[in-house]
C-alpha positions as CSV (number, residue, x, y, z in Angstrom):
1,M,69.0,-79.0,16.6
2,P,71.2,-75.3,16.5
3,K,69.8,-72.2,15.8
4,V,70.7,-70.6,12.4
5,L,72.5,-67.1,13.6
6,V,71.8,-64.0,10.7
7,I,74.5,-61.3,12.1
8,C,73.1,-58.5,9.7
9,G,72.7,-54.9,9.5
10,A,74.0,-52.1,7.7
11,T,77.7,-51.9,6.0
12,A,80.9,-51.1,8.1
13,S,79.2,-52.4,11.4
14,G,81.3,-54.4,12.2
15,K,79.1,-57.5,11.0
16,T,82.3,-60.0,10.0
17,A,84.4,-59.5,13.8
18,L,81.4,-60.2,15.7
19,S,80.9,-63.4,13.1
20,V,84.0,-64.7,13.7
21,A,83.5,-64.2,17.1
22,C,80.5,-66.1,17.2
23,A,81.7,-69.1,15.0
24,K,84.3,-69.6,17.6
25,A,81.4,-69.8,20.4
26,F,79.0,-71.6,19.0
27,N,81.1,-74.5,16.8
28,G,80.1,-72.4,13.4
29,E,80.6,-71.9,9.8
30,V,80.6,-68.2,8.5
31,I,77.9,-68.3,5.5
32,S,78.4,-64.8,3.6
33,A,75.3,-63.0,2.8
34,D,76.6,-60.1,0.4
35,S,76.3,-60.1,-3.2
36,M,79.6,-58.4,-4.0
37,L,81.7,-61.0,-1.7
38,V,80.9,-64.2,-4.4
39,Y,82.8,-62.4,-7.0
40,K,86.3,-63.5,-7.3
41,G,89.5,-60.5,-7.7
42,L,86.7,-57.7,-6.5
43,D,88.6,-57.9,-2.8
44,I,89.5,-54.0,-1.5
45,G,86.3,-52.4,-2.6
46,T,84.2,-55.0,-1.1
47,A,85.9,-54.9,2.2
48,K,85.9,-58.5,2.1
49,P,87.7,-60.3,4.7
50,A,91.3,-61.3,4.7
51,M,92.7,-64.4,5.7
52,E,93.9,-63.1,8.7
53,E,90.3,-61.6,9.6
54,R,88.8,-64.6,9.1
55,C,90.6,-66.4,12.2
56,G,90.3,-69.5,11.0
57,V,87.0,-69.9,10.5
58,V,85.3,-71.4,7.9
59,H,83.3,-68.7,5.4
60,H,81.2,-70.0,2.6
61,M,79.9,-68.1,-0.5
62,I,83.3,-66.0,-0.9
63,D,85.3,-66.1,-4.3
64,V,82.6,-68.6,-6.4
65,V,82.2,-66.8,-9.3
66,S,84.1,-65.0,-12.3
67,P,83.6,-60.7,-12.2
68,L,82.5,-61.7,-15.8
69,Q,79.3,-63.5,-14.6
70,S,76.2,-62.5,-13.5
71,F,74.9,-63.9,-9.8
72,S,71.3,-63.8,-8.8
73,V,69.4,-65.0,-6.1
74,S,68.1,-67.7,-7.1
75,D,71.8,-68.3,-8.0
76,Y,72.9,-68.0,-4.5
77,E,69.9,-69.3,-2.4
78,D,70.8,-72.5,-4.9
79,M,74.5,-72.5,-3.7
80,A,73.9,-71.4,0.1
81,L,71.0,-73.6,0.9
82,P,72.9,-76.7,0.8
83,I,75.8,-75.5,2.7
84,V,73.2,-74.1,5.9
85,E,71.7,-77.4,5.7
86,K,74.8,-79.2,5.7
87,L,75.8,-77.3,8.9
88,L,72.8,-78.2,10.7
89,A,72.8,-81.5,9.8
90,E,76.5,-81.9,11.9
91,G,75.3,-79.9,14.6
92,K,77.3,-76.7,14.2
93,T,75.6,-73.0,14.1
94,P,75.0,-72.0,10.6
95,I,76.6,-67.9,10.5
96,I,74.7,-66.2,7.5
97,C,76.5,-63.1,8.2
98,G,75.8,-60.0,5.8
99,G,74.1,-57.1,4.3
100,T,72.5,-58.1,1.3
101,G,68.9,-58.6,2.9
102,F,67.8,-60.5,-0.5
103,Y,70.3,-63.0,-0.2
104,I,69.5,-63.3,3.7
105,N,65.8,-64.1,3.0
106,A,66.3,-66.3,0.2
107,L,68.0,-68.5,2.9
108,L,65.5,-67.7,5.8
109,Y,61.9,-68.4,4.0
110,K,60.5,-70.1,1.4
111,S,57.5,-68.7,-0.3
112,Q,54.2,-70.2,-0.8
113,F,53.6,-69.7,-4.3
114,G,56.5,-72.4,-4.3
115,N,53.7,-75.0,-3.9
116,A,51.0,-73.5,-6.5
117,G,50.7,-75.8,-9.6
118,A,54.0,-76.5,-12.2
119,D,54.4,-77.2,-15.5
120,E,57.1,-78.4,-16.5
121,K,56.4,-78.3,-20.4
122,V,55.9,-74.0,-19.7
123,R,58.9,-73.9,-17.6
124,L,61.3,-75.7,-20.6
125,K,59.1,-72.8,-22.9
126,Y,60.5,-69.9,-21.6
127,E,64.0,-71.4,-20.4
128,R,64.7,-71.9,-24.1
129,L,63.3,-68.5,-25.3
130,A,65.8,-67.0,-22.8
131,E,68.7,-68.9,-24.6
132,E,67.2,-67.8,-28.1
133,Y,66.1,-64.3,-27.2
134,G,68.3,-63.2,-23.8
135,K,66.8,-63.1,-19.8
136,E,65.3,-59.5,-20.6
137,Y,63.1,-61.3,-23.4
138,V,61.4,-63.5,-21.3
139,H,61.4,-60.2,-18.5
140,A,59.4,-58.7,-20.6
141,I,56.6,-61.0,-21.3
142,L,56.8,-61.6,-17.4
143,R,56.0,-57.6,-17.3
144,E,53.1,-57.9,-19.7
145,K,51.6,-60.5,-17.7
146,D,52.5,-59.9,-14.2
147,P,53.8,-56.2,-13.8
148,A,54.3,-55.9,-9.9
149,S,56.5,-59.0,-9.5
150,A,58.7,-57.6,-13.0
151,E,58.6,-54.7,-11.2
152,K,60.4,-56.6,-7.6
153,L,62.4,-59.2,-10.1
154,H,65.9,-58.7,-12.0
155,Y,65.7,-60.0,-15.1
156,N,69.1,-61.4,-13.8
157,D,66.7,-63.9,-12.0
158,L,65.7,-66.0,-14.4
159,K,64.8,-69.2,-12.1
160,R,62.2,-66.5,-10.3
161,V,61.2,-64.7,-13.7
162,I,60.1,-68.1,-15.5
163,R,58.5,-69.2,-11.8
164,A,56.6,-65.9,-12.1
165,I,55.6,-66.1,-15.4
166,E,54.1,-70.2,-14.8
167,I,52.2,-69.1,-11.9
168,F,50.3,-66.9,-14.3
169,D,50.1,-69.8,-17.1
170,V,49.3,-72.3,-14.9
171,T,46.3,-70.5,-12.2
172,G,45.4,-67.9,-14.7
173,K,46.5,-65.4,-11.6
174,A,49.5,-63.2,-11.0
175,K,51.5,-64.2,-8.4
176,S,51.4,-60.5,-7.2
177,E,48.4,-61.3,-6.7
178,Q,48.0,-64.5,-4.9
179,Q,48.8,-65.0,-0.8
180,D,52.6,-64.7,-0.8
181,K,53.5,-64.9,2.6
182,P,57.1,-66.2,3.5
183,I,57.5,-69.2,5.2
184,P,60.3,-70.1,7.6
185,R,63.1,-72.5,7.0
186,F,64.4,-72.3,10.3
187,D,64.4,-71.4,13.5
188,F,66.8,-68.7,13.5
189,T,67.8,-65.5,15.7
190,A,69.3,-62.0,14.0
191,V,71.3,-60.1,15.5
192,S,72.7,-56.4,14.0
193,I,75.1,-53.7,15.7
194,D,73.3,-50.6,16.5
195,Y,75.8,-47.9,15.9
196,P,74.8,-43.7,16.5
197,R,73.9,-42.8,12.5
198,E,76.8,-40.5,12.9
199,T,79.0,-42.8,14.5
200,L,77.8,-45.2,11.6
201,Y,78.6,-42.7,8.8
202,A,82.6,-41.9,10.3
203,R,83.2,-45.9,10.2
204,I,82.6,-45.8,6.2
205,E,84.2,-42.7,5.7
206,Q,87.0,-44.6,7.3
207,R,87.0,-47.4,5.0
208,V,86.3,-46.1,2.0
209,D,89.3,-44.1,3.0
210,A,91.4,-46.8,3.4
211,M,89.9,-48.8,0.1
212,F,91.3,-45.9,-1.7
213,S,94.9,-46.1,0.4
214,Q,94.9,-49.9,-0.4
215,G,94.6,-49.5,-4.0
216,L,91.0,-49.2,-5.2
217,L,91.6,-47.5,-8.1
218,Q,94.2,-49.7,-9.3
219,E,92.2,-52.6,-8.6
220,V,89.0,-51.2,-10.6
221,Q,92.0,-50.2,-13.7
222,N,93.1,-54.1,-13.5
223,L,89.6,-55.4,-13.3
224,L,88.7,-53.1,-16.8
225,Q,91.8,-54.1,-18.5
226,S,90.8,-57.8,-17.6
227,G,87.6,-58.1,-19.9
228,V,85.4,-56.8,-17.0
229,T,83.2,-54.0,-18.8
230,E,81.2,-51.3,-16.8
231,Q,77.7,-52.4,-17.8
232,M,78.6,-56.1,-15.8
233,Q,76.5,-56.9,-12.5
234,C,79.8,-57.0,-10.5
235,M,80.9,-53.2,-11.5
236,Q,77.4,-51.8,-10.7
237,G,78.6,-52.1,-6.9
238,I,78.9,-49.1,-4.9
239,G,82.8,-48.6,-5.0
240,Y,83.3,-49.9,-8.4
241,K,80.7,-48.4,-10.2
242,E,82.0,-44.5,-8.8
243,V,85.9,-45.3,-9.7
244,A,84.7,-47.0,-13.3
245,E,83.2,-43.6,-14.5
246,G,85.4,-41.6,-12.6
247,L,88.1,-42.6,-14.2
248,R,86.5,-42.7,-18.0
249,M,85.2,-39.0,-17.1
250,G,88.2,-37.9,-16.0
251,A,87.3,-37.2,-12.5
252,N,89.8,-36.5,-10.0
253,E,90.4,-39.5,-7.1
254,E,88.9,-36.5,-4.1
255,E,85.7,-36.4,-6.2
256,I,85.2,-40.4,-6.7
257,K,85.9,-40.7,-3.2
258,E,83.4,-38.4,-1.8
259,L,80.6,-39.8,-4.1
260,I,81.1,-43.4,-3.4
261,K,81.1,-42.0,0.3
262,K,77.8,-40.3,-0.5
263,N,76.2,-43.4,-2.0
264,T,77.6,-45.4,0.6
265,R,75.9,-43.6,3.0
266,N,72.3,-43.9,1.2
267,Y,72.9,-47.6,1.0
268,A,73.2,-47.9,4.7
269,K,70.3,-46.0,5.3
270,R,68.1,-48.6,3.0
271,Q,70.0,-51.6,4.6
272,L,68.7,-50.2,8.3
273,T,65.0,-49.5,7.3
274,F,65.3,-53.0,5.6
275,F,66.5,-54.9,8.2
276,K,64.2,-53.2,10.9
277,R,61.3,-55.5,9.7
278,M,63.4,-58.6,10.4
279,E,61.8,-60.7,12.7
280,N,63.6,-62.5,15.7
281,H,65.7,-59.5,15.5
282,V,67.9,-58.2,18.4
283,R,70.2,-54.8,18.5
284,F,72.9,-54.5,20.1
285,L,74.5,-51.3,21.3
286,P,78.6,-51.5,20.0
287,E,79.6,-52.6,23.4
288,N,77.7,-54.8,24.2
289,A,77.8,-56.8,20.4
290,T,79.5,-59.8,22.0
291,A,79.5,-63.6,21.5
292,E,78.4,-64.2,25.4
293,N,75.8,-61.8,24.7
294,V,74.6,-63.1,21.7
295,A,74.2,-66.5,23.0
296,A,71.7,-65.6,25.3
297,Y,69.3,-65.7,22.1
298,L,70.1,-68.9,20.5
């Protein structure tokens, strides 16, 4: 059976091109693991790969949800995991490509707490409370019962929030106090392209400049005019948040651009820290990041 290949790492490090090359070489399809690429209509600020960049390779988990909707890690897992399993059953190589670490981990691992006792009545109770009073209300209940888990889980991730409450109600112990080691679902290899920090930052700055040339300001204006608000989840992404706020505050284009560059650099640092801890992770120098070299690890 083929391995799962993960192409991860910092923004602007060349993940898309490498994933396409590997998909062609290993009879694969790409499953995007990017929390912003799921949204329709958010193209420029997400650096969404154009059809010509995809080179005929099938890409999943791009343009799957309206920008008016919230989309959680659980939603991603529910949609993307069956795709990975289907590709493996067909003898194809699933190539998980992206920089959203929580999305990648949701596919690669299941948690031991998933084996804790379940109680459908408890689950339905909190689902109804969410419908009646909102997700924030249920998240506040979790905060009272298990503050450590509440700190890790966003209120939009309702499925996991309710599961954590359920564990507390059924076992009498907080999920955060129980052994919760991740269990790998698949045999996988993760690769990333290891640019020198200054080179990576230069690539980020070039990408942001290109986004403005391509019409990022207009894209955000169009979204706001279509009914998307600044408070919605899709507008919290880097690029969109700064532009929306800048337009409202009357900032000039250069100020907005510099803030996006700064925030993207900081995000890239966090990504690098996250992926350093990843298992089965091979880092390639840019000149060695080829499908041929990746093949040695599959």
